[in-house]
C-alpha positions as CSV (number, residue, x, y, z in Angstrom):
1,M,31.9,119.4,54.5
2,A,31.2,122.9,56.1
3,G,31.0,125.6,53.7
4,S,31.2,123.4,50.8
5,A,28.4,123.9,48.0
6,P,26.9,120.6,47.2
7,R,28.2,118.9,44.1
8,P,25.6,118.1,41.3
9,L,24.3,114.6,41.6
10,G,25.5,113.9,38.1
11,D,29.2,114.7,39.1
12,C,29.3,112.1,41.8
13,P,31.6,109.5,40.5
14,A,30.2,107.0,43.1
15,H,26.8,107.3,41.7
16,P,26.6,108.1,38.0
17,P,23.5,109.4,36.7
18,R,21.3,106.7,35.2
19,Y,19.9,109.0,32.7
20,A,20.6,112.5,31.7
21,P,19.1,114.5,28.8
22,G,21.6,114.4,25.8
23,R,23.7,111.7,27.3
24,P,23.4,108.2,26.2
25,L,22.3,105.5,28.4
26,A,25.0,103.8,30.1
27,P,24.9,99.9,30.1
28,A,23.5,98.5,33.0
29,S,25.0,95.6,34.9
30,L,22.4,93.1,34.1
31,P,22.6,89.4,34.1
32,A,23.5,87.7,30.8
33,P,20.5,87.0,28.8
34,L,19.2,83.4,29.0
35,R,20.3,81.3,25.8
36,A,18.3,78.5,24.4
37,A,20.1,75.2,25.3
38,A,21.4,73.4,22.2
39,P,18.9,70.8,21.2
40,L,19.6,67.1,22.0
41,A,20.8,65.1,19.0
42,H,17.8,62.9,17.9
43,A,19.0,59.2,17.5
44,A,18.0,57.7,14.1
45,K,15.8,54.6,14.4
46,P,17.4,51.2,13.5
47,V,17.0,50.1,9.9
48,L,18.0,47.0,8.1
49,R,21.4,47.3,6.4
50,T,21.3,47.6,2.6
51,T,23.6,44.5,1.9
52,N,22.3,41.1,2.8
53,P,19.9,42.5,5.4
54,I,18.5,39.0,6.3
55,T,20.6,36.0,6.3
56,V,20.2,32.2,7.3
57,S,22.6,30.2,9.6
58,A,21.9,26.8,11.2
59,T,18.5,27.2,12.9
60,Q,18.2,30.8,12.8
61,V,17.1,33.7,10.6
62,N,19.2,36.9,11.2
63,L,18.1,40.4,10.9
64,H,21.1,42.7,10.3
65,Y,20.5,46.3,11.4
66,D,22.8,49.4,10.9
67,Q,23.3,50.0,14.7
68,S,23.5,48.2,17.9
69,L,20.3,47.1,19.7
70,A,19.0,47.1,23.1
71,S,19.6,43.6,24.1
72,S,17.1,43.4,26.9
73,L,14.1,44.5,24.9
74,R,12.8,42.1,22.4
75,P,9.5,41.4,20.7
76,S,7.7,38.0,21.2
77,V,8.2,35.5,18.6
78,S,4.4,36.1,17.7
79,Q,5.5,39.4,16.0
80,F,7.4,37.4,13.3
81,T,6.1,35.4,10.3
82,V,8.6,32.9,9.0
83,T,8.2,30.6,6.0
84,V,10.7,27.9,5.1
85,G,10.2,26.3,1.8
86,G,6.9,27.9,1.3
87,Q,5.4,26.6,4.8
88,T,4.7,28.8,7.6
89,V,7.0,28.0,10.6
90,T,6.4,29.2,14.2
91,P,9.6,30.6,15.7
92,N,10.7,29.2,19.1
93,G,13.0,31.9,20.4
94,T,15.0,35.2,19.7
95,S,18.3,36.7,20.6
96,I,20.2,39.9,20.1
97,S,24.0,40.2,19.5
98,G,25.2,43.8,18.8
99,S,23.3,44.9,15.6
100,E,21.9,41.3,14.8
101,F,18.5,40.2,15.8
102,R,18.3,36.5,15.4
103,V,14.9,34.5,15.2
104,F,15.1,30.7,15.9
105,V,13.2,27.9,14.3
106,R,13.0,24.3,15.5
107,F,15.2,22.8,12.8
108,D,18.3,23.1,10.7
109,I,17.4,25.0,7.6
110,A,18.6,23.3,4.5
111,P,20.6,25.1,1.9
112,D,17.9,24.4,-0.8
113,E,15.1,25.9,1.3
114,A,13.7,29.5,0.6
115,V,13.2,31.5,3.7
116,T,11.1,34.7,4.2
117,I,10.4,36.7,7.3
118,A,8.0,39.7,8.2
119,Y,7.9,41.7,11.3
120,S,5.1,43.5,12.9
121,E,6.1,46.1,15.5
122,P,4.2,45.6,18.7
123,T,2.6,48.0,21.1
124,P,5.0,48.1,24.1
125,A,4.0,45.7,26.8
126,A,5.8,43.5,29.2
127,G,7.5,40.8,27.4
128,N,6.8,42.3,24.0
129,Q,9.0,45.3,23.3
130,P,9.6,46.6,19.8
131,I,13.1,46.1,18.3
132,Q,14.9,49.2,19.3
133,N,18.4,50.9,20.0
134,S,19.5,52.1,23.5
135,S,17.8,55.4,23.0
136,G,14.4,53.8,22.7
137,E,14.2,54.5,18.9
138,E,12.1,51.7,17.4
139,A,12.7,49.8,14.1
140,D,9.8,49.8,11.7
141,S,7.5,46.8,10.7
142,F,8.3,45.2,7.4
143,S,6.4,42.9,5.2
144,A,7.7,39.6,4.0
145,K,11.5,39.7,2.9
146,T,13.4,36.9,1.4
147,A,16.5,35.8,3.4
148,T,19.9,35.2,1.7
149,N,20.4,31.5,2.2
150,N,24.2,31.0,1.6
151,K,24.4,27.8,3.6
152,I,26.5,25.1,2.1
153,W,25.7,21.5,1.7
154,S,27.4,18.9,3.7
155,A,29.3,16.2,1.7
156,T,26.4,13.8,1.8
157,A,25.3,13.5,-1.8
158,L,23.9,10.8,-4.2
159,D,26.6,8.5,-5.7
160,A,24.7,7.9,-8.9
161,A,27.5,5.7,-10.4
162,A,27.3,3.2,-7.5
163,S,23.5,3.1,-7.4
164,E,21.7,0.4,-9.0
165,T,18.7,-1.7,-9.6
166,S,18.2,-5.1,-8.2
167,I,18.7,-8.2,-10.5
168,A,14.9,-8.9,-9.9
169,G,14.0,-5.4,-10.8
170,H,11.8,-4.4,-7.8
171,V,14.4,-2.5,-6.0
172,V,16.3,0.6,-6.7
173,A,19.3,0.9,-4.4
174,L,20.6,4.4,-3.9
175,R,24.1,4.8,-2.6
176,F,25.5,8.1,-1.2
177,T,28.9,9.6,-0.7
178,A,28.8,9.3,3.1
179,T,27.1,7.1,5.7
180,L,23.6,8.1,6.3
181,D,22.0,8.5,9.8
182,S,19.5,5.8,10.5
183,S,18.6,6.6,14.2
184,P,15.8,7.5,14.5
185,P,14.5,5.6,11.5
186,F,13.5,7.6,8.5
187,S,10.0,8.3,7.5
188,V,10.6,9.7,4.0
189,P,7.4,9.7,2.1
190,A,7.3,8.0,-1.3
191,S,6.4,11.1,-2.9
192,A,9.9,12.4,-2.1
193,F,11.2,10.2,-4.9
194,T,10.3,10.1,-8.5
195,V,11.3,7.0,-10.3
196,T,10.9,6.5,-14.0
197,V,11.4,3.4,-16.0
198,D,11.7,4.4,-19.9
199,G,10.1,7.6,-19.1
200,T,7.1,6.3,-17.2
201,A,6.7,7.1,-13.5
202,Q,6.6,4.4,-10.9
203,T,5.8,5.2,-7.2
204,P,7.9,3.2,-4.8
205,G,6.2,1.8,-1.6
206,A,6.0,4.0,1.3
207,N,8.5,3.9,4.2
208,Q,10.7,1.4,2.6
209,Y,14.0,3.3,3.2
210,V,16.5,1.8,5.4
211,A,19.9,3.2,5.8
212,S,22.7,0.5,5.7
213,S,26.0,0.9,7.4
214,G,27.5,-2.2,5.8
215,A,30.8,-2.1,3.9
216,N,30.7,-0.1,0.6
217,S,27.1,0.7,1.3
218,K,27.7,4.3,1.8
219,G,24.0,4.8,3.0
220,L,22.1,2.1,1.1
221,I,18.5,3.3,0.5
222,P,16.5,0.7,-1.2
223,L,13.4,2.1,-2.9
224,Q,11.3,-1.1,-2.8
225,T,8.0,-2.5,-4.0
226,L,7.9,-0.8,-7.3
227,P,4.6,-1.8,-9.0
228,T,6.1,-3.1,-12.1
229,A,9.5,-5.0,-12.2
230,I,12.3,-3.2,-14.1
231,K,13.5,-5.1,-17.0
232,C,16.9,-5.5,-18.6
233,G,17.7,-2.8,-20.9
234,Q,15.3,-0.1,-19.6
235,T,16.5,3.3,-18.5
236,V,15.9,3.9,-14.9
237,Q,16.0,7.4,-13.5
238,V,15.6,8.7,-9.9
239,S,15.2,12.3,-8.5
240,Y,14.6,13.4,-4.9
241,A,12.7,16.4,-4.0
242,P,12.1,16.2,-0.3
243,P,9.4,17.9,2.0
244,L,10.6,21.3,3.0
245,G,9.8,23.3,6.1
246,A,8.5,22.8,9.5
247,T,8.5,19.0,10.0
248,H,11.4,17.4,8.6
249,F,13.6,17.8,11.8
250,V,11.2,16.2,14.1
251,S,9.5,13.6,11.8
252,R,12.7,12.7,9.8
253,N,10.8,12.9,6.6
254,R,14.1,13.9,4.8
255,L,17.2,11.9,4.3
256,W,20.0,12.7,6.8
257,G,23.7,12.1,6.8
258,S,25.7,11.5,10.0
259,H,26.0,14.4,12.4
260,D,22.5,15.8,11.2
261,K,23.6,16.9,7.9
262,L,20.7,17.1,5.5
263,V,21.2,15.1,2.2
264,Q,20.9,17.4,-0.7
265,R,18.1,17.0,-3.1
266,F,19.0,15.9,-6.6
267,T,17.4,16.1,-10.0
268,T,17.1,13.4,-12.5
269,Q,19.8,11.0,-12.2
270,T,20.4,7.8,-14.5
271,I,20.9,4.7,-12.3
272,T,22.7,1.4,-13.3
273,N,20.1,-1.1,-14.4
274,N,21.3,-4.5,-13.3
275,A,18.1,-6.2,-14.0
276,A,18.6,-9.5,-15.6
277,L,17.1,-10.7,-18.9
278,V,16.0,-13.6,-16.7
279,A,16.5,-14.7,-13.1
280,N,15.2,-16.9,-10.4
281,T,16.9,-15.2,-7.6
282,G,15.2,-14.6,-4.1
283,L,12.2,-16.8,-5.0
284,G,10.9,-20.2,-3.9
285,D,12.5,-22.3,-1.2
286,S,16.1,-20.8,-1.2
287,T,18.4,-23.2,0.7
288,T,22.1,-23.9,0.6
289,E,24.2,-26.9,-0.1
290,N,27.9,-27.7,-0.1
291,F,29.8,-26.6,-3.1
292,S,31.3,-29.9,-4.0
293,A,29.9,-30.9,-7.4
294,G,29.2,-29.5,-10.7
295,H,26.0,-27.8,-11.3
296,A,24.1,-26.8,-14.4
297,R,20.8,-24.8,-15.1
298,A,19.3,-24.3,-18.4
299,F,17.7,-21.1,-19.8
300,T,16.0,-20.3,-23.0
301,T,16.5,-17.1,-25.0
302,G,13.9,-14.7,-26.5
303,S,13.3,-13.6,-29.9
304,R,16.3,-11.4,-30.2
305,D,20.0,-12.4,-30.5
306,I,21.9,-11.4,-27.3
307,R,25.5,-10.5,-26.5
308,L,26.0,-11.9,-23.1
309,A,27.4,-9.5,-20.4
310,A,27.3,-11.7,-17.4
311,A,25.7,-14.6,-15.6
312,G,24.9,-14.4,-11.9
313,L,25.3,-17.3,-9.4
314,T,24.4,-17.2,-5.7
315,V,27.5,-18.5,-4.1
316,S,29.4,-17.7,-0.8
317,K,32.6,-18.7,1.1
318,Q,32.2,-20.3,4.5
319,A,33.6,-17.9,7.1
320,G,37.3,-18.8,8.0
321,R,37.8,-21.3,5.1
322,G,39.9,-21.1,2.1
323,E,38.7,-20.0,-1.4
324,A,36.7,-22.5,-3.4
325,F,38.3,-23.5,-6.8
326,Y,35.6,-23.5,-9.5
327,K,34.9,-22.3,-13.0
328,V,31.8,-20.9,-14.7
329,H,31.0,-21.5,-18.4
330,V,27.9,-21.0,-20.6
331,H,27.2,-24.0,-22.6
332,A,25.0,-24.6,-25.7
333,S,22.6,-27.4,-25.3
334,G,22.9,-30.7,-27.4
335,D,20.3,-32.7,-28.9
336,S,19.7,-34.5,-25.6
337,G,19.1,-31.2,-23.7
338,L,22.2,-31.7,-21.7
339,P,25.0,-29.1,-21.7
340,D,27.1,-29.4,-24.9
341,D,30.1,-27.3,-26.1
342,S,31.2,-24.4,-24.0
343,L,30.4,-20.9,-25.5
344,G,32.9,-19.3,-23.3
345,E,34.2,-19.0,-19.7
346,L,33.2,-16.2,-17.3
347,T,35.4,-14.3,-15.0
348,K,34.5,-14.9,-11.3
349,P,35.0,-12.5,-8.6
350,T,38.3,-12.4,-6.8
351,V,36.8,-12.9,-3.5
352,L,33.6,-14.3,-2.6
353,A,31.2,-13.2,0.1
354,Q,31.6,-15.0,3.3
355,G,28.9,-16.6,5.3
356,V,25.8,-15.5,3.7
357,P,25.1,-16.5,-0.1
358,D,25.5,-13.5,-2.3
359,H,24.3,-13.3,-5.8
360,T,27.5,-12.5,-7.8
361,R,27.9,-11.5,-11.1
362,H,30.5,-13.7,-13.2
363,T,31.2,-11.4,-16.3
364,V,32.2,-12.1,-19.9
365,P,35.6,-11.0,-20.8
366,T,35.7,-8.0,-22.9
367,A,38.5,-8.8,-25.2
368,V,37.7,-9.0,-28.9
369,G,37.1,-12.6,-29.9
370,E,36.0,-13.6,-26.4
371,E,32.3,-12.2,-26.7
372,I,29.6,-14.7,-26.1
373,D,26.7,-14.1,-28.5
374,L,23.5,-16.2,-27.7
375,A,21.2,-16.8,-30.7
376,A,17.5,-16.2,-30.4
377,D,15.2,-19.1,-29.3
378,T,17.8,-21.3,-28.1
379,T,18.6,-23.2,-25.0
380,C,21.7,-22.8,-23.1
381,S,23.1,-23.6,-19.6
382,V,25.0,-21.8,-16.9
383,V,27.6,-24.6,-15.6
384,L,29.6,-24.4,-12.4
385,D,32.4,-26.9,-12.1
386,T,34.7,-27.4,-9.1
387,I,38.4,-27.5,-9.9
388,G,40.9,-30.1,-8.3
389,A,40.5,-31.8,-5.1
390,L,41.4,-29.0,-2.6
391,N,38.7,-26.8,-1.0
392,T,35.8,-28.3,-3.0
393,A,33.4,-28.1,-0.1
394,T,34.4,-24.8,1.5
395,S,31.5,-22.7,-0.3
396,L,27.9,-22.8,-0.4
397,F,25.6,-22.9,-3.5
398,S,22.1,-21.3,-3.0
399,T,19.3,-23.1,-4.6
400,T,15.7,-22.2,-5.5
401,G,12.5,-24.3,-6.0
402,A,11.8,-25.6,-9.5
403,G,9.7,-23.4,-11.7
404,D,10.4,-20.1,-9.9
405,L,10.8,-17.2,-12.3
406,G,11.2,-13.5,-11.6
407,A,8.4,-11.3,-12.7
408,N,10.9,-9.1,-14.6
409,A,11.9,-11.9,-17.3
410,T,12.3,-10.5,-20.7
411,T,9.6,-11.7,-23.1
412,G,10.4,-15.1,-24.3
413,W,13.0,-15.9,-21.7
414,S,12.7,-18.7,-19.1
415,I,14.6,-20.9,-16.8
416,A,14.3,-24.7,-16.7
417,D,12.2,-26.2,-14.0
418,S,14.9,-28.5,-12.9
419,A,18.7,-28.7,-12.9
420,L,21.6,-31.0,-13.4
421,V,24.4,-32.2,-11.2
422,R,27.6,-34.2,-11.6
423,G,30.0,-35.3,-9.2
424,H,33.5,-33.8,-8.9
425,A,35.5,-34.7,-12.1
426,A,32.6,-36.7,-13.5
427,T,31.5,-36.5,-17.1
428,T,27.9,-37.4,-16.9
429,W,24.9,-35.3,-15.8
430,G,22.0,-36.5,-13.5
431,A,18.8,-34.7,-12.7
432,H,18.5,-32.6,-9.7
433,D,15.1,-31.3,-8.6
434,D,16.2,-28.2,-6.7
435,D,19.2,-26.4,-7.7
436,G,20.7,-23.1,-8.8
437,E,19.8,-19.4,-8.5
438,I,21.0,-18.0,-11.8
439,S,20.6,-14.8,-13.5
440,V,21.6,-13.9,-17.2
441,H,22.5,-10.4,-18.3
442,G,23.2,-9.0,-21.6
443,A,21.8,-6.7,-24.4
444,P,20.3,-7.4,-28.0
445,V,23.0,-7.7,-30.7
446,A,22.2,-5.0,-33.4
447,P,21.2,-6.6,-36.7
448,P,24.1,-6.2,-39.1
449,L,23.6,-4.7,-42.4
450,A,23.0,-7.3,-45.2
451,S,23.1,-4.9,-48.3
452,A,22.5,-1.4,-49.5
453,A,21.2,-0.4,-52.9
454,A,20.3,2.9,-54.6
455,N,17.4,3.5,-56.8
456,G,16.9,7.0,-58.0
457,T,16.3,9.3,-55.0
458,A,15.9,6.2,-52.7
459,L,18.7,4.2,-50.9
460,T,17.5,0.9,-49.5
461,L,19.3,-0.7,-46.5
462,T,18.6,-4.3,-45.8
463,F,19.3,-6.0,-42.5
464,N,19.3,-9.5,-41.8
465,A,16.7,-9.3,-39.0
466,D,13.2,-7.8,-38.8
467,L,13.2,-4.2,-37.8
468,A,10.7,-2.6,-35.4
469,A,8.4,-0.3,-37.6
470,G,8.7,2.5,-35.0
471,S,12.5,2.4,-34.6
472,V,13.3,5.1,-37.2
473,P,16.3,7.1,-36.4
474,A,16.5,10.9,-37.2
475,A,17.9,11.7,-40.7
476,S,21.1,13.2,-39.1
477,A,22.0,9.7,-37.8
478,L,23.0,8.7,-41.2
479,T,25.4,10.4,-43.7
480,V,25.1,9.7,-47.4
481,R,28.0,10.6,-49.5
482,N,27.3,11.4,-53.1
483,S,30.7,12.1,-54.9
484,P,32.2,14.6,-55.0
485,G,30.3,16.2,-52.2
486,A,28.2,15.0,-49.3
487,E,24.4,15.2,-48.7
488,L,22.3,14.6,-45.6
489,P,19.7,12.0,-46.1
490,A,16.0,12.8,-46.4
491,P,13.6,11.5,-43.7
492,L,13.8,7.8,-43.3
493,R,11.0,5.2,-43.4
494,S,10.8,1.6,-42.5
495,S,9.2,-0.5,-45.0
496,G,8.8,-3.7,-43.0
497,G,10.2,-7.2,-43.0
498,L,11.2,-9.3,-46.0
499,H,11.3,-12.8,-44.5
500,A,14.7,-13.1,-42.8
501,A,15.7,-9.5,-44.0
502,S,14.4,-6.1,-43.4
503,S,14.9,-3.0,-45.4
504,R,14.9,0.7,-44.5
505,S,14.6,3.3,-47.3
506,L,16.1,6.9,-47.3
């Protein structure tokens, strides 16, 4: 502009001074300062949860982590050490489902088996990646941890009440609450079973266990070939502690119920002892003959009075035929050795087995007054008689060779070498060389008390039979009342036999 004096630079509004003495520095239009980016959240590594971190189900051991795992990245099975029942097991696979890492074994783990697992974190490599989450955070290794085994047994268990010994005493037949699987066959080692007879262990023969699917068998497992025959009156107990771990699924060295359900182990169970006082069953040249005449076979008792419980006869009904009409009695023997007076009639089973002869117990009635007591060292006979003219030939009567006798016979007991036979409705007996499988069952009759006498501090009980010197009951078994109060007896002692009587002092 002509004639205009120049304006001071600082007064130019378009160009304010950047600095002038005495004036504050005006803020410059600078870019906003760079700020540090917020740090990324650091994902926590997976850890086993605190409650039931390791569980067992079916054929797998499950590791439960606190967060979801990367399903495509897994360690090889070699990174895990698994034991089942104390035996090391090689896993055969793994899988991941959410936060659960599963390690598989080759068999169904039983509820009674203790399981441990350890994990060694691998160096990442193809086909062998650590357990990790989706962010790549890796789970730590851990030493052996015990798994929680909450598996529940199937319904296949021992039915101790139905289990029993054989009459001849060499077999213990175990029955179960459900049918057992017999295909493929069992290979259960003898050591899996402990059989005790009056507290003495007996080892059954190996590989003698055959599942039976017959009626009422419920998985019959006969433990055969016991080294010593079980005798009448002995206490028989069985326990089952099968092998554990890696082999039982493949080798079948445990008992299995149907649908591959393991049979649970069992501790000591008392088995019904059906062993006879004497028997000739399953011996000699067993044959059969028509059941159309009366038969008798004599036996001799031992040194103890016996209360008879049953007499066994091997009989059967021919398939498709009516029931046979017969009676069974036990007779005393007369002077001639032939059956004399009847000591009592036995109760026969309602229905006989069909086709194959079956050794069947004919029991003594339990009503008071109908007991049959057999005196020591006497000869008696089991007598079978047909009744009426109908169906007298509809059953079979199994026979055995003369002189055959089971190894489990109670001391002093025997069966006659020959038998007797008489025609239907006949009254006289004739010799028969080969006849009659029988068994005799019962228990010793307790010797009755003959008298009791007090002499100072001693009370002497006298019985009418010799007492065993070692059969001294505990003092608590008897109560001695001394009016007006009651006293417990002092320790007992046996003073031996007095001819036909024995005394015991308190």
